[in-house]
C-alpha positions, 0 to 999 in steps of 0.5 A: 500500500502506498503512502497516499493510500495509507493516508486516505485509509486513515482519513476514512477510519477517522470518519468512522470514528466520528460517527461512532463517537457521535452515536455514543454522544447521542445515546449519552445525551438522550434522543431528543430534538436538540440533542440530535441537532447538536450531535448532527452539527458536531458530526458535520463540523468534525467531518469537515475538519477531517476532510481539510486535514486529510486533504492537506496530508494528501497534498503533502503538507509537511507542516500538517504532518509534523503537527499531527505527529506531535498531537497524536503522540501527546493524545495517545499517552493522555487518552491511555491515562484517562482510560485507565483512570476511568476504568479504576473509577468504574471498578469503585463505583460501578456506574455504567456511564463510566464504562461507556466513557472508558470504552470511548476513550479506549477507542480514541487511544487506539485511533491516536496510536494508529494515526501516529503509526501511520504518520511515522510509517516509512512509506508515508514518510517517503510520500512526503519526500 
């Protein structure tokens, strides 16, 4: 798989994560008119930002790649710590909402780690030349 294809695949994975997190947010808020409206607006805004970042990466923006490497490295560690804290909180309180939040944060950790791995991939690095 070429560097450009890996970037496009990563962008598509982030689109899916946005849908997943919007669904979790909607279930957490409750299904009502305003929660659907706000969640839908947030999803569209997230998709637009992901589109811009993905397009910048496919156009070989080294600045965007460097910023994303820094952001995803920090977020991978931060979200891993947050997942652990939420899991410990769930064990002590047994609140189902904490378990759902920990699961969402764990998926976010996986997404950030996957992004970092992709951005540091030798083929992606060669794509940026």
